[in-house]
C-alpha positions as CSV (number, residue, x, y, z in Angstrom):
1,M,0.0,0.0,0.0
2,N,1.3,3.5,-0.9
3,D,2.7,5.1,2.3
4,E,1.3,8.5,1.2
5,F,-2.3,7.1,0.9
6,A,-1.9,5.3,4.2
7,R,-0.8,8.5,5.9
8,T,-3.7,10.5,4.3
9,F,-6.1,7.8,5.6
10,R,-4.8,8.0,9.1
11,D,-5.0,11.8,9.2
12,E,-8.5,11.8,7.9
13,A,-9.5,9.0,10.2
14,R,-8.2,10.9,13.2
15,E,-10.3,13.9,12.1
16,Q,-13.3,11.6,11.8
17,L,-12.7,10.2,15.3
18,A,-12.6,13.7,16.7
19,E,-16.0,14.3,15.0
20,L,-17.3,11.0,16.3
21,E,-16.4,11.9,19.9
22,D,-18.2,15.3,19.6
23,A,-21.3,13.6,18.1
24,L,-21.3,10.9,20.9
25,L,-21.1,13.5,23.7
26,A,-23.8,15.5,22.0
27,M,-26.0,12.4,21.5
28,E,-25.6,11.6,25.3
29,E,-27.1,15.0,26.1
30,D,-29.9,14.7,23.6
31,P,-30.6,11.0,23.1
32,D,-33.8,11.7,21.1
33,D,-32.1,13.6,18.3
34,L,-32.0,11.1,15.4
35,G,-29.9,13.5,13.5
36,L,-27.0,12.9,15.9
37,V,-27.5,9.2,15.7
38,G,-27.3,9.5,11.9
39,R,-24.1,11.6,12.3
40,V,-22.5,8.9,14.4
41,F,-23.5,6.2,11.9
42,R,-22.2,8.1,8.9
43,T,-18.9,8.8,10.6
44,M,-18.5,5.1,11.6
45,H,-19.4,4.1,8.0
46,T,-16.9,6.5,6.5
47,I,-14.1,5.1,8.7
48,K,-15.1,1.5,7.9
49,G,-15.3,2.1,4.1
50,S,-12.0,4.0,4.0
51,G,-10.3,1.5,6.2
52,A,-11.3,-1.4,3.9
53,M,-10.2,0.5,0.8
54,F,-6.8,1.4,2.2
55,G,-6.0,-2.0,3.6
56,Y,-6.9,-1.4,7.3
57,D,-9.0,-4.5,7.5
58,D,-8.8,-4.7,11.3
59,V,-10.3,-1.2,11.6
60,A,-13.0,-2.0,9.0
61,A,-14.0,-5.3,10.7
62,F,-14.1,-3.7,14.2
63,T,-16.1,-0.7,13.0
64,H,-18.6,-3.0,11.2
65,E,-19.6,-4.7,14.4
66,V,-20.2,-1.3,16.1
67,E,-22.1,-0.1,13.0
68,T,-24.5,-3.1,13.3
69,V,-25.7,-1.8,16.7
70,Y,-26.2,1.7,15.3
71,D,-28.2,0.2,12.5
72,L,-30.8,-0.8,15.1
73,V,-30.6,2.5,16.9
74,R,-31.3,4.3,13.6
75,N,-34.3,2.2,13.1
76,G,-35.7,2.8,16.6
77,E,-35.1,-0.8,17.7
78,L,-32.5,0.2,20.4
79,P,-32.6,3.3,22.6
80,V,-29.6,5.6,23.1
81,S,-28.3,4.9,26.6
82,K,-25.4,5.8,28.8
83,E,-24.0,2.3,28.3
84,L,-24.2,2.7,24.5
85,V,-22.3,6.0,24.7
86,N,-19.7,4.5,27.0
87,L,-19.1,1.6,24.7
88,S,-19.0,3.8,21.7
89,L,-16.4,6.1,23.3
90,A,-14.3,3.0,24.2
91,A,-14.7,1.8,20.6
92,R,-13.5,5.2,19.3
93,D,-10.4,4.9,21.6
94,R,-9.7,1.4,20.3
95,I,-9.9,2.6,16.6
96,L,-7.4,5.4,17.4
97,E,-5.1,2.9,19.1
98,M,-5.2,0.7,16.0
99,L,-4.2,3.6,13.8
100,D,-1.4,4.6,16.2
101,A,-0.2,1.0,16.4
102,S,-0.1,0.7,12.6
103,E,1.8,4.0,12.3
104,Q,4.3,2.8,14.9
105,G,4.6,-0.7,13.5
106,R,3.4,-2.5,16.6
107,A,0.5,-4.8,17.4
108,V,-2.6,-4.0,19.4
109,E,-3.8,-6.2,22.2
110,P,-6.8,-8.1,20.6
111,G,-8.3,-8.9,24.0
112,L,-9.1,-5.2,24.5
113,N,-10.9,-5.0,21.2
114,E,-12.8,-8.1,21.9
115,R,-14.0,-6.9,25.3
116,V,-15.5,-3.8,23.6
117,L,-17.1,-5.8,20.8
118,A,-18.6,-8.2,23.4
119,G,-20.3,-5.3,25.0
120,F,-21.9,-4.3,21.7
121,R,-22.9,-7.9,20.9
122,D,-24.7,-8.1,24.3
123,M,-26.8,-5.2,23.2
124,L,-28.1,-7.0,20.1
125,P,-31.3,-9.0,20.2
126,E,-30.8,-12.7,20.2
127,S,-32.0,-13.0,16.6
128,R,-29.4,-10.6,15.3
129,R,-26.3,-11.9,17.2
130,Q,-25.6,-14.8,14.7
131,D,-26.8,-12.7,11.8
132,A,-24.1,-12.7,9.1
133,A,-25.6,-9.6,7.6
134,P,-23.6,-7.6,5.0
135,P,-21.7,-4.6,6.3
136,L,-24.2,-1.9,5.5
137,A,-27.3,-1.1,7.5
138,A,-30.8,-0.9,6.2
139,G,-31.8,2.7,5.4
140,A,-35.0,4.6,5.4
141,G,-37.1,4.8,2.3
142,Q,-38.2,1.3,1.0
143,E,-39.9,-0.8,3.6
144,A,-37.4,-2.9,5.5
145,G,-37.6,-6.7,4.9
146,V,-39.3,-6.4,1.4
147,P,-36.9,-7.1,-1.5
148,A,-37.0,-4.2,-3.9
149,T,-35.1,-3.6,-7.2
150,Y,-33.1,-0.5,-7.9
151,R,-31.5,0.9,-10.9
152,I,-28.1,2.5,-10.1
153,R,-25.8,4.5,-12.4
154,F,-22.4,5.2,-11.0
155,R,-20.1,7.5,-12.9
156,P,-17.0,8.3,-10.8
157,D,-14.9,11.4,-11.5
158,A,-12.0,10.9,-13.9
159,A,-9.4,11.6,-11.2
160,V,-10.8,9.0,-8.8
161,F,-7.7,6.8,-9.0
162,C,-5.5,9.7,-8.0
163,R,-7.3,10.0,-4.7
164,G,-6.6,6.4,-3.9
165,I,-10.1,5.1,-4.5
166,N,-10.9,1.9,-6.3
167,P,-14.4,1.9,-7.7
168,L,-14.4,-2.0,-7.8
169,G,-14.4,-2.0,-4.0
170,L,-17.7,-0.1,-4.0
171,L,-19.2,-2.4,-6.6
172,N,-18.2,-5.4,-4.6
173,E,-19.8,-3.8,-1.5
174,L,-23.0,-3.4,-3.5
175,Q,-23.0,-7.1,-4.4
176,E,-23.1,-7.9,-0.7
177,L,-26.5,-6.2,-0.4
178,G,-28.3,-8.8,-2.6
179,P,-28.6,-10.2,-6.2
180,C,-26.8,-7.8,-8.4
181,T,-26.1,-7.3,-12.1
182,V,-23.3,-5.0,-13.1
183,V,-22.7,-3.7,-16.6
184,A,-19.6,-1.7,-17.4
185,Q,-20.1,1.2,-19.9
186,T,-17.1,1.7,-22.2
187,S,-18.5,4.4,-24.5
188,A,-16.3,7.1,-23.0
189,V,-13.0,5.1,-23.2
190,A,-10.5,6.8,-25.5
191,D,-8.5,5.1,-28.3
192,L,-5.3,3.4,-27.2
193,E,-3.2,6.2,-28.7
194,T,-4.9,8.9,-26.5
195,L,-5.8,6.8,-23.5
196,D,-4.9,8.3,-20.1
197,P,-4.0,5.3,-17.9
198,E,-4.5,7.4,-14.7
199,A,-8.0,8.5,-15.6
200,C,-11.2,6.5,-15.0
201,Q,-13.2,6.5,-18.2
202,L,-15.6,3.8,-17.3
203,F,-19.0,4.1,-15.6
204,W,-21.3,1.4,-14.5
205,D,-25.0,0.5,-14.6
206,V,-26.2,-1.8,-11.8
207,I,-29.5,-3.6,-11.2
208,L,-29.7,-4.6,-7.5
209,T,-32.4,-6.4,-5.6
210,T,-32.1,-5.9,-1.8
211,D,-34.3,-5.7,1.3
212,R,-31.9,-3.2,2.9
213,G,-33.5,0.0,1.5
214,G,-32.3,2.9,-0.7
215,D,-30.3,4.5,2.1
216,A,-28.1,1.4,2.4
217,I,-27.2,1.8,-1.3
218,R,-26.3,5.4,-0.9
219,D,-24.2,4.6,2.2
220,V,-21.9,2.5,0.0
221,F,-21.0,5.7,-1.9
222,I,-21.1,8.0,1.2
223,F,-17.4,9.1,1.0
224,V,-17.3,9.6,-2.8
225,E,-20.7,11.1,-3.4
226,D,-19.3,14.6,-3.9
227,D,-16.9,13.3,-6.6
228,C,-19.2,11.2,-8.7
229,E,-22.5,11.2,-10.6
230,L,-24.8,8.8,-8.8
231,T,-28.5,8.0,-9.5
232,V,-30.5,5.5,-7.5
233,T,-33.9,4.8,-8.8
234,L,-36.5,2.4,-7.4
235,I,-37.9,0.5,-10.3
236,D,-39.8,-2.3,-8.6
237,D,-41.0,-2.0,-5.0
238,G,-41.6,-5.8,-4.6
239,L,-45.2,-5.3,-3.5
240,D,-46.9,-5.8,-6.9
241,D,-47.5,-9.4,-7.7
242,A,-48.7,-8.7,-11.3
243,R,-47.2,-10.8,-14.0
244,G,-46.3,-9.7,-17.5
245,D,-43.9,-7.5,-19.3
246,Y,-41.9,-5.1,-17.3
247,K,-41.4,-2.2,-19.6
248,R,-40.7,-1.6,-23.2
249,L,-37.1,-1.1,-24.3
250,G,-37.8,2.4,-25.3
251,E,-39.3,3.3,-21.9
252,I,-36.2,1.9,-20.2
253,L,-33.9,3.9,-22.4
254,V,-35.8,7.1,-21.8
255,E,-35.9,6.5,-18.0
256,R,-32.1,5.9,-18.0
257,G,-31.6,9.1,-20.0
258,D,-29.9,7.3,-22.8
259,L,-32.4,8.4,-25.4
260,T,-35.0,11.1,-25.4
261,E,-38.7,10.6,-26.2
262,E,-38.2,12.7,-29.4
263,Q,-35.4,10.4,-30.5
264,I,-37.5,7.3,-29.8
265,V,-40.4,8.8,-31.9
266,E,-38.1,9.8,-34.7
267,L,-36.5,6.4,-34.8
268,L,-39.8,4.5,-34.7
269,D,-41.8,6.1,-37.5
270,K,-40.3,9.5,-38.4
271,R,-43.3,11.3,-37.1
272,K,-43.3,15.1,-37.1
273,R,-43.1,17.2,-34.0
274,L,-46.2,18.1,-32.0
275,G,-46.1,21.8,-32.9
276,E,-45.8,21.0,-36.6
277,L,-48.7,18.6,-36.5
278,A,-50.9,21.1,-34.6
279,V,-50.1,23.8,-37.2
280,E,-50.9,21.5,-40.1
281,A,-54.1,20.5,-38.4
282,G,-55.2,24.1,-38.1
283,V,-55.7,24.0,-34.4
284,L,-52.7,26.3,-33.6
285,H,-51.2,29.4,-35.2
286,P,-47.4,29.2,-35.8
287,D,-46.8,32.2,-33.5
288,R,-48.4,30.3,-30.6
289,V,-46.0,27.4,-31.1
290,S,-43.0,29.8,-31.4
291,S,-44.1,31.5,-28.2
292,A,-44.3,28.2,-26.3
293,L,-40.9,27.1,-27.6
294,L,-39.4,30.4,-26.5
295,E,-40.9,30.0,-23.0
296,Q,-39.5,26.5,-22.8
297,Q,-36.1,27.7,-23.8
298,H,-36.1,30.7,-21.5
299,V,-37.1,28.7,-18.4
300,R,-34.6,26.0,-19.1
301,Q,-31.9,28.6,-19.5
302,Q,-32.9,30.3,-16.2
303,R,-32.9,27.1,-14.4
304,E,-29.5,26.2,-15.7
305,E,-28.1,29.5,-14.5
306,R,-29.5,29.0,-11.0
307,Q,-27.7,25.7,-10.8
308,P,-24.6,26.0,-8.6
309,K,-21.4,25.7,-10.5
310,A,-18.9,23.1,-9.4
311,D,-16.1,25.0,-7.7
312,A,-12.5,24.0,-7.6
313,A,-11.2,22.5,-4.4
314,S,-11.3,25.2,-1.8
315,S,-8.7,23.7,0.5
316,I,-5.8,21.3,0.4
317,R,-4.1,19.2,3.0
318,V,-0.5,20.2,3.8
319,A,1.8,18.5,6.1
320,A,2.5,20.5,9.3
321,D,6.3,20.2,8.9
322,K,6.0,21.9,5.4
323,L,4.2,24.8,7.0
324,D,6.9,25.1,9.7
325,Q,9.5,25.1,7.0
326,L,7.7,27.8,5.2
327,V,7.5,30.0,8.3
328,N,11.2,29.4,8.9
329,L,12.1,30.5,5.4
330,V,9.9,33.6,5.8
331,G,11.8,34.3,9.0
332,E,15.1,34.1,7.2
333,L,13.7,36.4,4.5
334,V,12.6,39.0,7.1
335,T,16.2,39.0,8.4
336,V,17.7,39.4,4.9
337,Q,15.1,42.2,4.2
338,A,16.3,44.0,7.3
339,R,19.8,43.8,6.1
340,L,18.8,45.1,2.7
341,S,17.1,48.1,4.3
342,L,20.2,48.8,6.4
343,V,22.4,48.7,3.3
344,A,20.0,51.0,1.4
345,Q,20.0,53.5,4.2
346,G,23.8,53.5,4.2
347,L,23.9,54.2,0.5
348,K,21.7,57.3,0.5
349,T,22.9,58.3,-3.0
350,H,21.3,55.2,-4.6
351,A,17.7,56.2,-4.8
352,E,16.8,53.3,-6.9
353,L,18.2,50.8,-4.4
354,A,16.2,52.5,-1.6
355,S,13.0,52.2,-3.7
356,V,13.7,48.5,-4.2
357,A,14.4,48.0,-0.5
358,E,11.0,49.7,0.4
359,E,9.2,47.4,-2.1
360,V,10.9,44.3,-0.7
361,E,10.0,45.4,2.8
362,R,6.3,45.8,1.9
363,L,6.2,42.4,0.1
364,T,8.1,40.7,2.9
365,G,5.6,42.1,5.4
366,E,2.6,40.8,3.4
367,L,4.3,37.4,2.9
368,R,5.1,37.2,6.7
369,D,1.5,38.0,7.6
370,N,0.1,35.4,5.1
371,A,2.5,32.7,6.2
372,L,1.6,33.2,9.8
373,E,-2.1,33.3,9.0
374,I,-1.8,29.9,7.3
375,R,-0.7,28.3,10.6
376,M,-3.6,29.8,12.5
377,L,-6.2,27.4,13.7
378,P,-9.4,27.9,15.6
379,I,-9.0,26.9,19.2
380,G,-12.4,25.2,19.2
381,A,-10.9,21.9,18.1
382,T,-8.8,21.9,21.3
383,F,-11.8,22.9,23.5
384,S,-13.9,20.0,22.1
385,K,-11.3,17.5,23.3
386,F,-12.0,18.5,26.9
387,K,-15.7,17.5,26.8
388,R,-14.6,13.9,27.1
389,L,-12.1,14.7,29.9
390,V,-14.8,16.5,31.9
391,R,-17.3,13.7,31.3
392,D,-15.0,10.9,32.3
393,L,-13.3,12.5,35.2
394,S,-16.5,13.9,36.8
395,S,-18.1,10.5,36.5
396,E,-15.0,8.9,38.2
397,L,-15.3,11.4,41.1
398,G,-19.0,11.1,41.5
399,K,-19.7,14.6,40.4
400,E,-22.1,16.1,37.8
401,I,-20.2,18.7,35.7
402,E,-21.0,20.3,32.4
403,L,-18.5,22.0,30.1
404,A,-19.5,25.2,28.3
405,T,-17.4,26.9,25.7
406,H,-17.4,30.3,23.9
407,G,-15.0,31.9,21.5
408,A,-14.2,28.6,19.7
409,E,-13.6,30.5,16.5
410,T,-10.7,32.4,18.0
411,E,-7.5,31.6,16.1
412,L,-4.0,30.8,17.4
413,D,-0.8,29.6,15.9
414,K,-0.9,25.8,15.7
415,T,2.4,25.5,17.6
416,V,0.9,27.6,20.4
417,I,-2.3,25.4,20.4
418,E,-0.2,22.2,20.6
419,K,1.7,23.5,23.7
420,L,-1.5,24.7,25.4
421,N,-3.0,21.2,25.6
422,D,-1.1,20.1,28.8
423,P,-1.6,23.3,30.8
424,L,-5.4,23.3,30.1
425,V,-5.6,19.6,31.1
426,H,-4.0,20.3,34.5
427,I,-6.2,23.4,35.1
428,I,-9.4,21.6,34.2
429,R,-8.5,18.5,36.3
430,N,-7.9,20.8,39.2
431,S,-11.2,22.6,38.7
432,I,-13.0,19.2,38.6
433,D,-11.2,17.8,41.7
434,H,-10.7,20.8,43.9
435,G,-13.1,23.4,42.6
436,V,-16.6,21.9,41.8
437,E,-18.2,20.3,44.8
438,A,-20.1,17.0,45.0
439,P,-23.8,17.2,44.2
440,Q,-25.0,16.9,47.8
441,V,-22.6,19.6,48.9
442,R,-23.8,22.0,46.2
443,L,-27.4,21.3,47.0
444,A,-26.7,22.1,50.7
445,A,-25.1,25.4,49.7
446,G,-28.1,26.3,47.6
447,K,-26.5,25.7,44.3
448,P,-27.7,23.5,41.4
449,K,-26.3,19.9,41.7
450,N,-24.7,20.2,38.3
451,G,-21.5,22.2,38.3
452,T,-20.3,24.1,35.3
453,I,-16.8,24.7,33.9
454,T,-16.6,27.4,31.2
455,L,-13.8,27.6,28.6
456,G,-13.5,30.8,26.7
457,A,-11.2,32.5,24.3
458,V,-11.0,36.1,22.9
459,H,-8.5,38.2,21.0
460,S,-6.7,41.0,22.9
461,G,-4.3,42.9,20.7
462,D,-1.5,40.5,19.6
463,S,-2.5,38.0,22.3
464,V,-5.3,35.7,23.1
465,L,-7.0,35.6,26.5
466,I,-8.1,32.0,27.5
467,T,-10.4,31.8,30.6
468,I,-11.1,28.7,32.6
469,R,-14.0,29.4,35.0
470,D,-15.8,27.1,37.5
471,D,-18.7,27.8,39.8
472,G,-17.3,25.7,42.6
473,A,-16.2,26.5,46.2
474,G,-13.3,28.8,45.2
475,L,-9.7,28.6,46.5
476,N,-9.2,28.1,50.3
477,R,-7.1,31.1,51.3
478,E,-6.3,29.8,54.8
479,A,-5.4,26.3,53.6
480,I,-3.0,27.8,50.9
481,R,-1.4,30.1,53.5
482,A,-0.9,27.3,56.0
483,K,0.6,25.1,53.4
484,A,3.0,27.9,52.3
485,I,4.1,28.5,55.9
486,E,4.6,24.8,56.4
487,R,6.8,24.6,53.3
488,K,8.6,27.8,54.4
489,L,7.5,29.6,51.2
490,I,6.4,32.6,53.4
491,P,7.2,33.6,57.0
492,H,4.5,33.2,59.7
493,G,3.6,36.9,60.0
494,A,3.6,37.8,56.4
495,E,0.7,40.0,55.2
496,L,-0.2,38.9,51.7
497,S,-2.8,40.1,49.3
498,D,-5.3,37.7,47.7
499,K,-3.3,37.8,44.5
500,E,-0.1,37.0,46.2
501,I,-1.8,34.1,48.0
502,W,-3.2,32.7,44.8
503,N,0.2,32.8,43.1
504,L,1.6,30.5,45.8
505,I,-0.3,27.5,44.1
506,F,2.3,27.7,41.2
507,A,5.2,26.9,43.5
508,P,6.9,23.6,42.6
509,G,5.4,20.7,44.6
510,F,2.6,22.8,46.1
511,S,-0.6,20.9,46.9
512,T,-3.4,21.3,49.5
513,A,-4.8,17.9,48.8
514,A,-5.2,15.8,52.0
515,K,-4.2,12.6,50.2
516,V,-2.7,11.6,46.9
517,S,-5.1,10.3,44.3
518,S,-5.1,9.4,40.6
519,V,-6.3,12.9,39.9
520,S,-4.3,15.2,42.3
521,G,-2.2,15.5,45.4
522,R,1.4,15.3,44.1
523,G,1.8,19.1,43.6
524,V,3.0,19.0,39.9
525,G,-0.1,20.3,38.1
526,M,0.0,24.1,38.5
527,D,3.8,24.1,38.5
528,V,3.7,22.5,35.0
529,V,1.1,25.1,34.0
530,K,3.4,27.9,35.0
531,Q,6.4,26.5,33.3
532,A,4.4,25.9,30.1
533,L,3.1,29.5,30.2
534,D,6.7,30.8,30.7
535,A,7.8,28.8,27.7
536,L,5.0,30.4,25.6
537,R,6.0,33.9,26.9
538,G,2.5,34.0,28.4
539,T,1.1,35.1,31.7
540,I,-1.4,33.6,34.1
541,D,-3.8,35.4,36.4
542,V,-6.0,33.8,39.2
543,Q,-9.2,35.3,40.6
544,S,-11.3,33.4,43.2
545,T,-14.3,34.1,45.4
546,T,-15.1,31.8,48.3
547,G,-18.3,29.9,47.5
548,Q,-18.6,31.3,44.0
549,G,-15.8,29.8,42.1
550,T,-12.4,30.5,40.5
551,C,-11.4,32.1,37.2
552,I,-7.9,31.4,35.7
553,T,-6.9,33.7,32.7
554,L,-4.1,32.7,30.4
555,K,-2.6,35.5,28.2
556,I,-0.9,33.8,25.2
557,P,0.9,35.4,22.2
558,L,-0.8,34.7,18.9
559,T,2.4,33.2,17.4
560,L,5.8,32.1,18.5
561,A,7.6,32.6,15.2
562,I,7.8,36.4,14.5
563,I,6.9,39.1,16.9
564,E,6.9,42.9,16.9
565,S,9.5,44.1,19.4
566,L,11.5,47.0,20.8
567,L,15.2,47.0,20.1
568,V,17.4,48.5,22.9
569,K,21.1,48.9,23.5
570,I,23.2,48.4,26.6
571,G,26.9,49.0,26.1
572,D,27.8,47.4,22.8
573,D,25.1,44.7,23.1
574,R,21.6,44.9,21.8
575,F,18.5,43.3,23.4
576,V,14.8,42.9,22.4
577,L,11.7,43.4,24.5
578,P,8.2,42.2,23.3
579,L,6.4,45.3,22.1
580,S,3.1,44.0,23.4
581,L,4.4,44.6,27.0
582,V,5.8,48.0,26.4
583,E,3.8,51.0,27.7
584,E,6.2,54.0,27.2
585,C,9.8,55.1,27.3
586,I,11.1,57.7,29.8
587,L,14.4,59.6,29.8
588,L,16.5,59.3,33.0
589,S,19.4,61.6,33.7
590,K,22.4,61.1,36.1
591,E,21.0,63.8,38.3
592,E,17.6,62.0,38.6
593,T,19.4,58.8,39.4
594,A,21.4,60.5,42.2
595,A,18.3,62.1,43.6
596,S,16.7,58.6,44.2
597,H,19.5,57.8,46.8
598,G,20.1,54.3,45.5
599,R,16.5,53.4,45.2
600,D,15.6,52.2,41.7
601,L,12.3,54.2,41.6
602,L,11.1,56.6,38.9
603,Q,8.4,59.2,39.3
604,V,6.1,58.9,36.3
605,R,3.5,61.6,36.6
606,D,1.5,60.7,39.8
607,R,3.0,57.3,40.5
608,L,6.3,55.6,41.4
609,V,7.5,53.0,39.1
610,P,10.3,50.6,40.1
611,Y,12.9,49.8,37.4
612,L,15.6,47.2,36.9
613,P,19.1,48.5,35.9
614,L,19.9,46.0,33.2
615,R,23.5,47.3,32.8
616,S,24.2,46.3,36.4
617,I,22.2,43.0,36.2
618,F,24.1,41.8,33.1
619,G,27.5,43.2,34.4
620,T,28.0,45.3,31.3
621,P,31.5,47.0,31.5
622,G,32.0,50.7,30.9
623,E,30.2,53.9,32.0
624,P,26.6,54.5,31.2
625,P,25.7,57.5,29.1
626,A,24.7,60.8,30.7
627,I,21.1,60.2,29.8
628,Q,19.6,56.7,29.9
629,Q,16.1,55.5,29.0
630,V,13.6,53.5,31.0
631,V,11.4,51.2,29.1
632,I,8.2,50.8,31.2
633,C,6.4,47.5,30.6
634,R,3.0,46.3,31.9
635,F,3.5,43.0,33.7
636,Q,0.9,41.1,35.8
637,E,-1.2,44.3,36.3
638,R,1.7,46.4,37.4
639,S,4.3,48.6,35.8
640,I,8.0,47.6,35.8
641,G,10.8,49.6,34.2
642,F,14.0,48.4,32.5
643,L,16.9,50.8,32.5
644,V,18.8,50.7,29.2
645,D,21.4,52.9,27.5
646,R,19.4,53.7,24.4
647,V,16.1,52.7,22.7
648,I,16.8,52.0,19.0
649,G,13.2,51.5,17.8
650,E,10.7,48.9,16.7
651,H,11.9,45.7,15.1
652,Q,10.4,42.6,13.5
653,T,11.9,39.8,15.6
654,V,12.4,36.4,14.1
655,I,12.6,34.2,17.3
656,K,15.5,31.7,17.4
657,S,15.8,29.3,20.3
658,L,19.0,29.2,22.3
659,G,21.3,26.2,22.2
660,P,21.5,23.6,24.9
661,M,24.5,25.4,26.6
662,Y,22.4,28.5,27.2
663,Q,19.0,27.0,28.2
664,Q,19.6,27.9,31.8
665,A,20.6,31.5,31.1
666,E,18.3,33.5,33.3
667,G,16.6,36.6,32.0
668,V,16.7,35.7,28.3
669,S,14.1,33.6,26.4
670,G,15.7,33.4,22.9
671,A,17.6,35.3,20.3
672,T,17.2,37.0,17.0
673,I,19.6,37.9,14.1
674,L,19.7,41.6,13.2
675,G,20.1,43.1,9.7
676,D,23.8,43.6,10.2
677,G,24.3,39.9,11.1
678,C,24.7,40.5,14.9
679,V,22.7,38.6,17.5
680,A,20.3,40.3,19.9
681,L,19.0,38.5,23.0
682,I,15.2,38.5,23.7
683,L,14.6,39.5,27.3
684,D,12.4,37.3,29.5
685,V,10.5,39.9,31.5
686,D,8.9,37.4,33.8
687,A,12.3,35.8,34.7
688,L,14.0,39.2,35.3
689,V,11.2,40.3,37.6
690,R,11.2,37.1,39.6
691,A,15.0,37.2,40.0
692,A,14.8,40.7,41.2
693,E,12.1,39.8,43.7
694,R,14.2,36.9,45.1
695,E,17.2,39.3,45.4
696,T,15.0,41.8,47.3
697,A,13.7,39.1,49.6
698,R,17.3,38.0,50.5
């Protein structure tokens, strides 16, 4: 089997499994919605059909048995129950495991598959358990159990082979539905000299008698129906016992569309047209006939124009590593463009070069924005994954919790979304375990027994704010304080604000759980969240009200590849600050520094702003200039200044990760290459502030 086709199938199957999980969870909430049942069935059928076509026979066979149960659910013979949803979710997990095992070249444990299938078989009526029924379920339309005959014309798109689809597999599947006659039509096949071996030039006429119904026939073609011409016509309902001729040959040809009635008439006896006969008979004036023909032509033309035109493919599937390579190349181009602009500025006499540099700068900016936009994905796909987590974990803990989401259309860089998964898992698990109370506790407190966790996302400038809110008991201020004193994180008499208390939960190993469980108690959850947010150059804010719940807000940059920044200079070195954090820049003279008497404080209008002298922190040699500049940044709802020698200006920063030798360098989060080829370090505002706080505490 072609590796590319197999990889495409696995990717599409994983998308189908994500769709299946969403449909199952929605079906559990609304078991009477037959549309959701049909959605589950169609997804299962697509996975089964594609699996069989691409050689994943284990996936096809497994899914077929699950599909048999949903056949009964669709027909109203089995109800939607919690047991059915649980089994279906387990089946979804087993299919995903089979795909992963195939990709990694390992075997799956057959006993696990068999246990899930045994659960589905137990749900079948006794009469159906030994039924060796064909893979497809009976559909609506023709009365079930009554053999009916259908005429099918299947004309696949010429490029069907290029998509890895073998039409013979679909025809073989049709034959499993009942007695079947297949005729291949070769009228469109080209001569040998002009034959395209990669194009499908055949189409097929099929006569099929089955008791499974018309929907079962269409289900065979469910994953190619948009790429083929398909007609399914009921020609004998099986209820008429009359004997005699079926239809005349001419009638069949007309019904099939192979000949028109006019052609039949002309071939039979060369009769004249109806209009001509009416004029000759004197019952119609020629103008009346012309008017009727014009009306016919006009209406046909209007109807043709109203028909939607077949559009070209609106999207294509691109491997993620190719997108990453594109963004990396765009990043290199941005660096080269900066160098070109620098050279053009140095050669001021060359006006033509300056003009070209400006044009390159404009095009590079547009290319950068488009390349980054390609990697943007809606965060809703990530949100939907947590519905299963909330459902399973709340059930395990004996709680009744619902997940609500908003802002699912908010877009983020795919790399950021991938790195957000683990932090969100830890936060949601904590909300379920520590936040939302048990049903009886909630009822005693006057709350509804069902708790709610709300996931939301919204754009905020060049960042995205993600909120995780629960309506539980809120954080226990005294328990957190006592644990912090016990672990010597704070002294006994320390007076801390609520915000400072809440931030203690991010300390490594911090946990207020009375005992270690499978969900919490080891003190690694929120520590992992903080580390992940630091790696994303994001921030985290906690707000909690006793008895009402907790809201955790994550502020995440839209992308990790290219950012707008502020370039500054300290001595001979240059550094970069994320522009999204910068509020303003203030001049600071030596006289003002001396007047502060060694305190690193700056009077900015009606407030005092502390600042960090970066020259001193980094040990930069030499004397500072007479007038320095303070870059004031907004960080965790407070203003912090950074004292630098000079602010150079705004800069498009292509982020480069530091090598292994510099991973532990405190105060820097990466580097970038400037237009002149020099390296500038990207300052880590969070790390610099935390280091300064530790130094002050000592």
